C-alpha positions in Angstrom: -38.1 81.2 6.1 -37.0 78.4 8.3 -36.8 75.0 6.7 -38.6 73.2 9.6 -42.2 74.1 10.1 -41.9 76.0 13.4 -44.5 76.5 16.2 -47.5 78.8 15.8 -46.8 80.7 19.0 -49.2 83.7 19.6 -47.6 84.9 22.8 -44.8 86.7 20.9 -46.8 88.2 18.0 -49.6 89.8 20.0 -49.2 93.3 21.3 -50.9 94.1 24.6 -51.5 97.7 23.5 -53.3 97.1 20.1 -56.5 95.2 19.6 -56.4 93.0 16.5 -59.2 91.8 14.4 -59.4 88.1 13.6 -58.6 87.4 10.0 -60.3 86.2 8.0 -63.8 86.7 9.6 -66.8 85.2 7.8 -70.4 85.7 8.9 -72.5 82.6 9.4 -75.4 83.6 7.1 -73.5 82.9 3.9 -73.9 86.3 2.3 -71.2 88.6 1.2 -68.2 88.4 3.5 -65.7 91.0 4.6 -62.2 89.8 5.2 -59.7 92.1 7.0 -56.1 91.6 5.9 -53.5 92.8 8.4 -50.4 94.3 6.8 -47.4 94.6 9.1 -45.1 97.6 9.2 -42.4 97.6 6.5 -44.4 95.0 4.5 -46.5 95.4 1.4 -49.7 93.7 0.2 -50.6 93.4 -3.5 -54.2 93.4 -4.7 -56.0 93.7 -8.0 -58.6 96.4 -8.4 -61.9 96.1 -10.3 -60.3 97.7 -13.4 -57.8 94.9 -13.5 -54.8 97.0 -12.4 -52.6 95.9 -9.5 -52.2 98.0 -6.4 -49.5 97.8 -3.7 -50.5 98.7 -0.1 -47.7 99.2 2.4 -48.1 98.6 6.1 -49.0 99.2 8.8 -52.6 98.9 7.5 -55.8 96.9 7.6 -57.2 96.1 4.1 -60.9 95.1 4.1 -61.5 92.5 1.4 -65.0 91.4 0.2 -66.0 87.9 -0.9 -68.7 88.4 -3.6 -70.3 84.9 -3.2 -70.1 84.6 0.6 -67.8 81.6 0.5 -64.7 81.2 2.6 -61.7 82.1 0.5 -58.9 79.5 0.3 -56.1 80.1 2.7 -52.6 79.2 1.5 -50.4 77.9 4.2 -46.8 76.6 4.4 -46.1 72.9 4.3 -46.7 71.2 7.6 -49.8 73.3 8.4 -53.5 73.1 7.6 -56.3 75.7 7.7 -59.1 74.9 10.2 -62.5 76.6 10.2 -64.0 77.2 13.7 -67.4 78.7 14.3 -67.6 80.8 17.5 -70.8 82.7 18.4 -71.9 82.7 14.8 -68.6 83.9 13.5 -66.4 81.5 11.5 -62.7 81.9 11.9 -60.0 80.3 9.7 -57.2 79.2 12.0 -53.8 77.9 10.7 -52.6 75.0 12.8 -49.6 72.7 12.4 -50.1 69.1 11.2 -48.8 67.0 14.2 -47.1 63.7 13.0 -48.4 60.4 14.2 -45.0 59.5 15.7 -45.0 59.4 19.5 -41.7 58.2 21.0 -41.5 56.5 24.4 -42.5 58.8 27.2 -43.9 61.4 24.7 -47.3 62.7 25.7 -49.6 63.7 22.8 -50.6 67.4 23.1 -54.4 67.9 22.8 -55.4 71.3 21.5 -58.5 73.2 22.3 -61.1 73.3 19.5 -61.0 77.1 19.9 -57.3 77.9 20.1 -56.6 81.5 21.2 -55.0 82.4 17.8 -56.4 85.8 16.8 -54.5 87.9 14.3 -53.6 87.7 10.7 -51.2 84.9 9.7 -49.1 86.2 6.8 -48.5 84.1 3.8 -44.8 83.0 3.5 -42.6 84.5 0.9 -42.4 81.4 -1.2 -46.2 81.0 -1.3 -47.7 83.1 -4.2 -51.2 84.6 -3.8 -53.7 82.5 -5.7 -54.4 84.1 -9.1 -57.9 82.6 -9.3 -59.4 84.3 -6.2 -59.1 88.1 -6.2 -61.2 90.3 -3.9 -62.0 93.9 -4.4 -61.5 96.5 -1.7 -64.7 97.5 0.2 -66.0 100.8 -0.9 -68.4 103.0 1.1 -67.9 101.1 4.3 -66.5 104.2 6.1 -63.0 104.8 7.3 -61.5 102.2 9.5 -58.8 102.8 12.0 -55.4 101.5 10.8 -54.0 98.9 13.2 -50.9 96.8 12.9 -49.0 93.9 14.4 -45.4 94.1 15.7 -42.8 92.3 13.6 -42.0 88.7 14.5 -39.6 86.0 13.5 -40.8 83.4 11.1 -39.7 80.7 13.5 -42.3 82.1 15.9 -45.1 81.7 13.3 -44.3 78.3 11.9 -43.0 76.4 14.9 -42.3 72.8 16.1 -45.4 71.0 17.4 -43.8 70.1 20.7 -42.3 73.6 21.2 -45.7 74.8 22.2 -44.7 74.1 25.7 -41.2 75.2 26.6 -40.8 72.6 29.3 -42.3 69.8 27.2 -39.0 68.1 26.1 -37.3 68.0 29.4 -40.5 66.7 31.1 -41.6 63.9 28.8 -38.7 63.0 26.5 -35.5 61.3 27.4 -32.3 62.0 25.5 -32.5 58.9 23.2 -36.1 59.5 22.1 -35.3 63.2 21.6 -32.6 62.3 19.1 -34.9 59.9 17.3 -37.6 62.6 17.1 -35.2 65.1 15.7 -34.2 62.6 12.9 -37.9 62.2 12.1 -38.3 66.0 11.9 -35.4 66.1 9.4 -37.1 63.5 7.2 -40.4 65.5 7.3 -38.5 68.5 6.2 -37.0 66.6 3.3 -40.5 65.6 2.2 -41.8 69.1 2.5 -38.9 70.4 0.5 -40.0 68.1 -2.4 -43.5 69.6 -2.1 -42.1 73.1 -2.3 -40.4 72.4 -5.6 -43.8 71.5 -7.1 -45.5 74.8 -6.2 -46.4 77.4 -8.8 -44.4 80.6 -9.3 -45.8 84.1 -8.4 -47.4 86.4 -11.1 -44.7 87.3 -13.6 -45.7 90.9 -14.3 -47.3 92.8 -11.4 -47.5 96.6 -11.5 -44.6 98.4 -9.9 -45.3 99.4 -6.3 -45.1 103.1 -5.5 -43.0 102.2 -2.5 -39.2 102.5 -3.1 -38.7 99.1 -1.7 -39.3 96.1 -4.0 -42.0 93.6 -2.9 -42.7 90.0 -3.8 -45.9 88.1 -2.8 -46.9 90.7 -0.4 -43.6 90.8 1.4 -40.7 93.3 1.2 -37.7 92.0 -0.8 -34.8 91.2 1.4 -37.1 90.2 4.3 -38.3 86.8 5.4 -41.9 85.9 6.2 -41.8 87.7 9.5 -40.5 90.9 8.1 -36.9 90.5 9.4 -34.3 91.8 7.0 -32.1 89.0 5.5 -29.9 91.3 3.4 -28.5 89.6 0.3 -28.6 86.1 1.7 -29.7 84.8 -1.7 -28.3 85.8 -5.1 -30.4 86.2 -8.2 -29.9 82.6 -9.2 -31.2 81.4 -5.9 -28.2 79.2 -5.2 -26.7 81.3 -2.3 -27.4 80.4 1.3 -27.9 82.8 4.2 -25.8 82.5 7.4 -28.8 81.4 9.4 -29.6 78.6 6.9 -26.0 77.4 6.9 -25.9 77.4 10.7 -29.2 75.5 10.7 -27.7 72.9 8.3 -24.6 72.5 10.4 -26.7 72.2 13.6 -28.9 69.6 11.9 -25.8 67.7 10.8 -24.4 67.7 14.3 -27.6 66.6 15.7 -27.8 63.7 13.2 -24.3 62.7 14.1 -25.1 62.8 17.8 -28.2 60.8 17.2 -26.2 58.1 15.4 -23.6 58.1 18.2 -26.4 57.4 20.6 -27.5 54.5 18.3 -24.0 53.1 18.3 -23.8 53.4 22.0 -26.7 50.9 22.5 -24.4 48.0 21.8 -24.4 45.4 24.6 -21.3 44.1 26.3 -19.5 41.1 24.8 -20.0 37.6 26.0 -17.0 35.5 27.0 -17.0 31.8 26.2 -14.5 28.9 25.8 -12.3 30.5 28.5 -8.9 28.8 28.6 -5.6 29.7 30.3 -4.4 31.9 27.4 -7.3 32.3 25.1 -11.0 33.3 25.2 -13.8 33.7 22.6 -15.7 37.0 22.7 -19.0 37.4 20.8 -21.3 40.4 20.6 -24.3 41.7 18.7 -24.7 44.8 16.6 -26.1 48.0 18.1 -29.8 47.5 19.0 -32.3 49.1 16.6 -35.0 48.9 19.4 -36.1 52.0 21.2 -38.1 51.5 24.4 -38.9 48.0 23.2 -40.1 49.0 19.7 -38.3 49.1 16.4 -37.6 52.5 15.0 -38.2 52.0 11.3 -37.0 55.5 10.5 -33.5 54.8 11.8 -31.1 53.9 9.0 -29.1 50.9 10.1 -25.8 50.2 8.3 -25.3 46.8 6.9 -21.8 46.5 8.4 -20.4 48.2 11.5 -16.8 48.4 12.7 -16.0 47.1 16.1 -13.1 47.5 18.5 -12.4 45.3 21.5 -10.8 46.9 24.5 -9.5 44.8 27.4 -8.0 45.7 30.8 -6.2 43.5 33.3 -5.9 46.2 35.9 -9.5 46.4 37.0 -12.8 47.5 35.5 -11.7 51.2 35.8 -8.1 50.5 34.8 -6.4 51.3 31.5 -7.9 49.6 28.5 -6.0 48.7 25.3 -7.3 47.8 21.9 -6.7 44.2 20.9 -9.0 43.9 17.9 -10.5 46.1 15.2 -12.7 44.8 12.4 -16.2 44.0 11.2 -16.7 40.5 12.7 -18.9 40.0 15.7 -16.7 37.3 17.2 -13.0 37.1 18.0 -10.6 34.8 19.7 -8.1 36.6 21.9 -4.7 34.9 22.3 -1.6 35.4 24.4 -3.6 36.1 27.6 -2.1 35.7 31.0 -3.3 32.6 32.9 -5.2 33.0 36.2 -5.8 36.7 35.5 -9.0 38.8 35.8 -9.8 40.6 32.5 -12.5 43.2 31.6 -13.6 43.5 28.0 -15.6 46.2 26.3 -16.8 46.5 22.7 -17.1 49.8 20.9 -19.2 50.1 17.7 -18.4 52.6 14.9 -19.4 53.5 11.3 -17.1 55.5 9.1 -15.6 58.1 11.5 -18.4 58.0 14.0 -17.9 56.0 17.2 -20.3 55.2 20.0 -19.5 54.9 23.7 -17.9 51.6 24.7 -20.2 49.0 26.1 -20.3 47.9 29.7 -17.4 45.6 30.7 -17.6 41.9 30.5 -15.5 40.3 33.3 -13.8 36.9 33.0 -10.9 35.1 34.6 -8.5 32.9 32.6 -7.8 29.4 33.8 -4.6 28.4 35.7 -2.0 26.2 34.0 1.5 24.9 34.3 4.3 27.4 34.9 6.0 29.4 32.2 9.3 28.1 30.8 12.0 29.4 33.1 15.1 31.2 32.0 18.3 29.1 31.7 20.4 28.7 34.9 23.4 30.9 35.2 26.8 30.1 36.6 27.4 31.4 40.2 30.8 29.9 40.9 33.2 27.5 39.4 36.2 25.6 40.5 38.4 22.9 38.9 35.9 20.1 40.0 32.6 21.9 40.8 30.0 24.1 39.2 27.4 26.2 41.2 24.2 27.1 39.3 21.5 29.6 40.2 18.1 30.4 38.6 14.9 32.5 39.0 11.4 31.2 39.4 9.1 31.8 36.4 5.4 32.8 36.6 3.5 30.1 38.4 0.3 30.9 36.3 -2.1 30.6 39.2 -0.7 27.6 41.0 2.3 27.6 43.4 5.5 26.0 42.0 6.1 22.7 43.8 9.6 21.9 42.5 12.3 22.8 40.0 13.9 20.1 37.8 17.5 20.6 36.7 18.9 18.2 34.1 22.5 17.8 32.7 24.3 15.7 30.1 27.0 14.6 32.6 29.6 16.2 30.4 29.2 13.6 27.6 28.0 16.0 25.0 25.8 13.4 23.3 22.5 15.3 23.7 21.1 12.9 26.4 20.0 14.5 29.6 19.4 13.1 33.1 18.0 14.7 36.3 20.6 16.0 38.7 18.3 18.0 41.0 14.6 18.3 42.0 13.4 20.6 44.7 12.3 24.1 45.7 15.8 25.5 46.1 16.9 28.0 43.4 20.6 26.9 43.3 22.5 23.7 43.1 26.2 22.7 43.2 27.5 19.9 41.1 30.7 18.3 42.4 33.2 15.6 41.5 33.9 17.1 38.1 37.2 17.3 36.1 39.2 20.4 35.3 38.1 22.2 32.1 35.1 19.9 31.8 32.1 21.2 29.8 28.6 20.3 30.9 25.2 21.2 29.4 22.2 22.1 31.6 18.5 22.8 31.3 15.7 23.7 33.8 11.9 23.3 34.1 9.3 24.0 36.8 6.3 22.0 38.1 3.0 22.9 39.8 -0.4 21.3 40.3 -1.3 21.7 36.6 1.7 20.2 35.1 5.4 20.7 34.2 6.6 23.5 32.1 8.9 23.1 29.1 12.6 23.1 29.5 14.7 26.2 29.2 17.4 26.7 26.6 20.4 24.5 27.0 23.6 26.2 28.3 27.2 25.0 28.4 29.4 25.7 31.4 33.0 24.6 32.0 34.9 24.0 35.2 38.1 25.9 35.8 41.3 24.5 34.3 44.8 26.0 33.8 46.0 29.4 32.6 45.0 30.3 29.0 47.1 29.3 26.1 49.0 31.9 24.1 46.6 34.0 22.0 47.1 35.0 18.4 48.6 38.3 17.6 46.2 41.3 17.3 45.2 42.4 13.8 44.7 46.0 12.5 41.1 46.7 11.5 41.4 50.4 10.7 44.0 53.1 11.0 43.7 56.8 11.3 46.0 59.8 11.7 46.0 59.6 15.5 44.5 56.2 16.2 44.7 52.5 15.5 41.8 50.0 15.9 42.9 46.5 16.8 41.1 43.2 17.5 42.1 39.7 18.7 40.5 36.3 19.4 40.3 33.9 22.3 43.1 31.4 22.8 42.4 28.1 21.1 40.7 25.4 23.2 39.2 28.0 25.7 35.7 27.1 26.9 33.1 29.6 25.6 31.9 30.4 29.2 35.2 30.8 30.8 35.9 34.3 32.0 39.1 35.4 30.3 40.6 38.9 30.4 43.2 40.4 28.0 46.0 42.9 28.3 47.0 44.9 25.2 50.6 46.3 25.4 52.1 48.9 23.0 55.6 50.2 22.4 56.4 53.4 20.5 59.3 52.9 18.1 61.4 55.9 19.3 60.2 56.3 22.8 62.7 54.0 24.5 60.3 53.0 27.3 59.5 49.5 26.1 55.9 47.9 26.1 53.3 49.7 28.2 49.7 48.4 28.8 47.1 50.3 26.9 44.0 48.1 27.7 42.9 45.5 30.3 39.5 43.9 30.0 37.3 41.2 28.6 36.6 42.8 25.2 38.2 41.4 22.1 38.8 44.8 20.4 40.2 48.2 21.3 41.1 51.5 19.7 44.3 53.1 20.8 44.0 56.9 20.6 46.2 60.0 20.9 49.0 58.6 18.7 51.3 60.5 16.5 50.7 60.7 12.8 52.8 58.5 10.4 54.5 56.7 13.3 55.2 53.0 13.8 53.9 51.2 16.9 54.4 47.7 18.2 51.7 45.6 19.9 51.2 42.3 21.7 48.3 40.8 23.7 48.3 38.6 26.9 45.3 36.5 28.1 44.7 35.6 31.7 42.1 34.0 34.0 41.9 33.0 37.7 44.6 30.4 37.1 47.2 32.7 35.7 48.5 34.5 32.5 49.3 33.2 29.1 52.5 33.8 27.2 52.4 37.1 25.2 51.4 36.8 21.6 53.9 37.6 18.8 54.7 41.2 18.4 53.1 43.0 15.4 53.9 46.5 14.0 51.4 49.0 12.7 51.8 52.6 11.4 49.4 55.5 11.8 48.3 57.4 8.7 49.9 60.6 7.5 48.0 63.8 7.7 47.3 66.0 4.6 50.2 68.4 3.9 50.2 72.0 4.8 49.6 74.9 2.3 52.5 75.6 -0.1 54.2 78.9 -0.1 52.8 81.6 -2.4 54.4 81.2 -5.9 56.7 83.9 -7.2 58.1 85.0 -10.6 61.6 83.7 -11.5 63.5 85.8 -14.0 62.2 88.4 -16.4 58.5 88.7 -17.3 58.1 88.7 -21.1 55.2 89.8 -23.0 54.1 86.2 -23.9 55.8 84.1 -21.1 57.5 84.0 -17.8 58.6 81.4 -15.2 57.1 80.9 -11.7 58.5 78.9 -8.7 57.3 78.0 -5.2 58.5 76.4 -2.0 57.1 73.2 -0.4 54.8 73.5 2.6 56.4 73.8 6.0 54.4 70.7 7.2 54.2 67.8 4.8 51.7 65.9 7.0 54.2 63.1 7.7 54.5 61.9 4.2 56.5 63.0 1.2 54.9 65.4 -1.4 54.2 63.4 -4.5 52.7 66.1 -6.8 52.3 69.9 -7.1 49.4 71.4 -9.1 49.4 75.0 -10.6 46.2 76.7 -11.5 45.8 79.9 -13.5 42.9 82.4 -13.9 42.8 85.3 -16.5 42.1 88.8 -15.3 42.9 90.6 -12.0 39.6 89.3 -10.5 39.1 86.1 -12.5 37.7 83.1 -10.6 37.7 80.6 -13.4 40.8 78.5 -12.5 42.4 76.1 -15.1 45.1 73.6 -14.3 48.3 74.4 -16.3 50.8 72.2 -14.5 50.9 68.9 -12.5 54.2 67.4 -11.4 56.9 66.9 -8.8 59.1 69.9 -9.7 58.6 73.2 -8.1 58.8 75.6 -11.1 56.9 76.1 -14.3 57.2 78.2 -17.5 53.9 80.0 -18.2 53.8 80.7 -22.0 51.3 81.6 -24.7 50.2 84.6 -22.8 48.8 87.9 -24.1 50.8 91.1 -23.8 49.6 93.6 -21.3 47.2 91.1 -19.6 46.7 90.2 -16.0 47.0 86.6 -14.7 46.6 85.0 -11.3 48.4 81.8 -10.2 48.0 79.5 -7.2 49.4 76.1 -6.2 48.5 73.1 -4.0 50.3 69.8 -3.2 49.3 66.1 -2.8 50.7 63.4 -0.7 49.7 60.0 0.7 47.9 61.9 3.5 45.7 63.8 1.1 45.5 67.1 -0.7 46.5 70.4 0.8 44.6 73.7 0.6 45.5 76.1 -2.2 48.1 78.8 -1.6 47.7 82.5 -1.9 47.4 83.7 -5.5 50.1 85.5 -7.4 49.0 88.4 -9.7 51.2 89.1 -12.7 50.8 91.5 -15.7 52.7 90.8 -18.9 54.3 93.9 -20.5 52.7 95.6 -23.5 54.2 95.7 -27.0 53.7 98.0 -30.0 50.5 97.3 -31.9 50.3 95.0 -34.8 49.9 96.1 -38.5 46.6 97.8 -39.5 44.6 97.0 -42.5 45.1 99.3 -45.4 43.0 102.5 -45.3 39.8 102.6 -47.4 38.6 105.3 -49.8 35.5 106.9 -48.5 33.2 108.5 -51.1 34.1 109.4 -54.7 37.6 111.0 -55.1 37.6 114.6 -56.2 40.1 116.2 -58.6 42.4 117.5 -55.9 41.5 115.6 -52.7 40.3 112.3 -51.4 38.9 111.1 -48.1 40.3 108.0 -46.3 39.0 105.8 -43.4 40.5 102.9 -41.5 40.0 100.6 -38.4 42.1 99.8 -35.4 44.8 97.0 -35.7 43.8 93.5 -34.8 46.4 93.4 -32.0 46.8 96.5 -29.9 49.9 95.1 -28.1 48.3 95.2 -24.7 48.0 99.0 -24.6 45.4 101.4 -26.0 46.1 102.9 -29.5 47.2 106.5 -29.0 47.5 107.7 -32.6 47.6 106.7 -36.3 49.9 107.8 -39.1 49.2 107.9 -42.8 51.9 108.0 -45.5 51.4 108.9 -49.1 53.7 108.6 -52.1 53.1 109.0 -55.9 53.3 105.8 -57.9 55.9 107.0 -60.3 58.5 107.8 -57.6 59.1 106.5 -54.1 59.1 109.6 -52.1 56.7 108.8 -49.2 55.6 111.6 -47.0 53.3 111.6 -43.9 50.0 113.3 -44.7 48.1 112.6 -41.4 49.0 111.9 -37.7 46.3 111.8 -35.0 43.8 109.7 -33.0 41.0 109.8 -35.6 40.2 106.9 -37.9 39.6 109.1 -40.9 41.3 112.0 -42.8 41.1 114.1 -45.9 44.2 114.4 -48.2 44.2 117.5 -50.3 46.5 119.4 -52.7 46.6 116.4 -55.0 47.2 116.6 -58.8 44.3 115.7 -61.0 44.8 112.4 -62.9 47.7 111.2 -60.7 47.8 107.9 -58.8 48.8 107.8 -55.2 49.5 105.0 -52.7 48.7 105.2 -49.0 49.9 103.2 -46.0 48.8 103.2 -42.3 50.4 102.4 -39.0 49.2 102.6 -35.4 51.1 103.6 -32.2 50.7 103.1 -28.5 52.7 103.9 -25.4 55.2 101.1 -26.2 56.0 102.4 -29.7 54.9 102.5 -33.4 53.6 99.4 -35.2 54.4 98.2 -38.6 53.0 99.9 -41.8 50.1 98.3 -43.5 50.1 97.2 -47.0 49.8 99.7 -49.8 46.4 101.0 -50.8 46.0 102.6 -54.3 
C-alpha cells in the first residue's frame, strides 16, 4: 500500500461490461439490512459463521451480509479518508472520501465535491486494516441465488489517491512551481502523522481458520498482494523490516522532491545591496532567503538558523564570468582590492549543508576613481660618459587621465635626498652634464585629477666610464669526469647596472694550441663540457664593456675526475691445486679509468652454483693463497678493483674443485645383539670425513687377543657383517677401515 493516501479515482476501477452493486447498501426504514461485499478475483474474504467457525471466500464473488439490528455497520478506512453516508432515493450509501487538508497555497483552487459523488462499487479494506472483531454479520440464507459479479484488479494508488490528483490537469493549471514544492512538503508531513496513527492500530485476529485456498490470506487479501490485488512478491520479510522496490523508489523520489523544494527556498534570496562604495572597496549586505510564499509565511517550511553564503562578482559584464570572493555565514562583507573606476556585478548564493540555491540577481555598482597606480621604476635606455637616458611606462590611470609624470633623482650625491628633474607627459628623459662612472638614483610618480601616486622603487644607474678592471680568477665549483663548473665575480669598483661581458678561455695541458675561448657572455658562471677524464686544464677570464677589455685574470688549473676502472681479468689458478689450498692470480683491468688501482677485492662462494659471496682478500697485490678448503669441493672466485674514480664491476667467476683424499678413520665397529658360541654380528657407521669422495667399501680385520695375527673377515659396501667359525670362550679384537676412489683410510681403534 502506498504511504501517501492516493486519490479515490473511480474511472479506472469500473468495468463498462459489468454492473456493480453499491456497497454497502442500507434501506431507509431501519430494519434488517443486507450488505453486499464485493470480492475481487484472486482475493479472499474471511467471515465468521453462526456456529462461530471462520470461513474463507475467494473471489470473484459477491457475499451478501446481513445487519441484524438495521444499523449501518462501521466502515474501516485507511488514514486520510473518512466514511460519508449519503441518502439517495431512500437508499443510504456509505462512501469513502479523502480528507482534504485545510492548506491552500497561492493560486490553488479548492475542489468542491458533489454531495453524491459517482462512486459505486466496493472499496476494499487495506491490508494493514484488520476487520473489526466486534461486528460480525452472518451470510444471508434463503435469499436465492445471486449472480456472481466481480471488479477488475486495480492499483492501490488508484483507490487511495491525492486530493488534487482528481483532475489530471489541476496542478499545471492552478499551481506554480514554488507552491507545488511547498504542497509536496505538506503532504510528506501528513504522511508522517498518518504513519504514527498506523502504529497505534490493533493487529488482525491471531488464529483464523485455515482457508481452503492454497494461497495464504490475511485480512481478506491474498498474501503477497497489496490492497489492490497486485502481487508484491517477497517485498517484506517475516520481521517486517524489508522494503519493496516501489517503496524504496518512493522514498528516493520524496527525498529528491524535498531537496528540490529546499533548493527553491534557497533560491528566493534577494540580490545584495552595495554601500560605502570607494575606489578599491565596497560593502555588500544581504538578507537570508525569504520564508514568505505569495506574501504569506509558510509555517510548515523548516528554516535553518544559519545559512552559508557565497559572493560572486564579475567585472566583465552582467553575463560575464563570475568568481567567488567570499564564502561564510555572515550577511555582510567588505570587498577589498577592487579596481578603481570599474563596473562590477555582484550576486549572492545561499546554501545549507551540500544544497545550494540559484544565485540571486546581480547588483551593479561602479567603484570610484582615484589617483594613478604606483608606476614601475624607470629603466635605462642609453648611457654615455656624461649622460643617462631613462624611459618608463604609464601606470593605470584609475578613471582619470594622467596629467603628468614626476621624475626625481638624488643628483648623484647618494645622501637619500631627492629633487625633481622632470615633470611632463613624456615617457622618457635625458639627463646631461654628468661625470664618467657617476652613479645616480631615480624614482618616478604619476599625477591625475584625483591626486599623485606614490613613488616607484629607487633605482641606481651609472654613466659610462673606462674599461673594466682585471677580474679575479675563476674558481671551481664542481668537477666531473668530462666537465668542470666554474664561476667568477665582477671586477671590483664596477657599477651594479653597468653592462659587462666576460670571456672564459681554456688551455689543455698537452694540446699545444694555447688558450681558446670557451664562453662569451654576461653570466658569471659556466660549465665546460666534453673534456677528457683525469686531465688538467688551465683557465683565465677577461671582462669587457663598450669602453674596452680588461687585463686577463691570473691563470688557474683544474683537473677532471677519473672514471671508475674497468673490469679486472678473470682470476686463474697459480700452481698445483691441493686438497686444502691453492693459489689464484689475476691481471689488472685494461682501463684503469684514469687513476691508479689502489685495492683489489677477492670474493669466494662455496658450491658450483653458490651465490653467497664472502670477501676473502683485500689488498694491492694481484695474487692470493686460498686455504682451509675441503677436499673434493667446488669453489667459485671473482675479483673487482677500486681506484679514486670508484669501484669496478666484478670479473667473471673462476670455478675450482679441490682433489679428493682417502677417507678418515672410522669409529670402531659395534656388537649387534648377543654373541653366540661360534659367531657374532657387527655393525658400524661411515667415517666422519669421506675425503671428498663417496665411500666405496669397508674392510673388517679380526685377530685373537693372545696372538697378533690379524686377518680380514669382511670387505664390502654394507655397514654390518656376521663373523662365524669362532671358538667358544675366546676373545677377539676387530678393527674397521673405509676406502674411496682415492684409497684406503686408516684403521679404527680396536673393538673387543
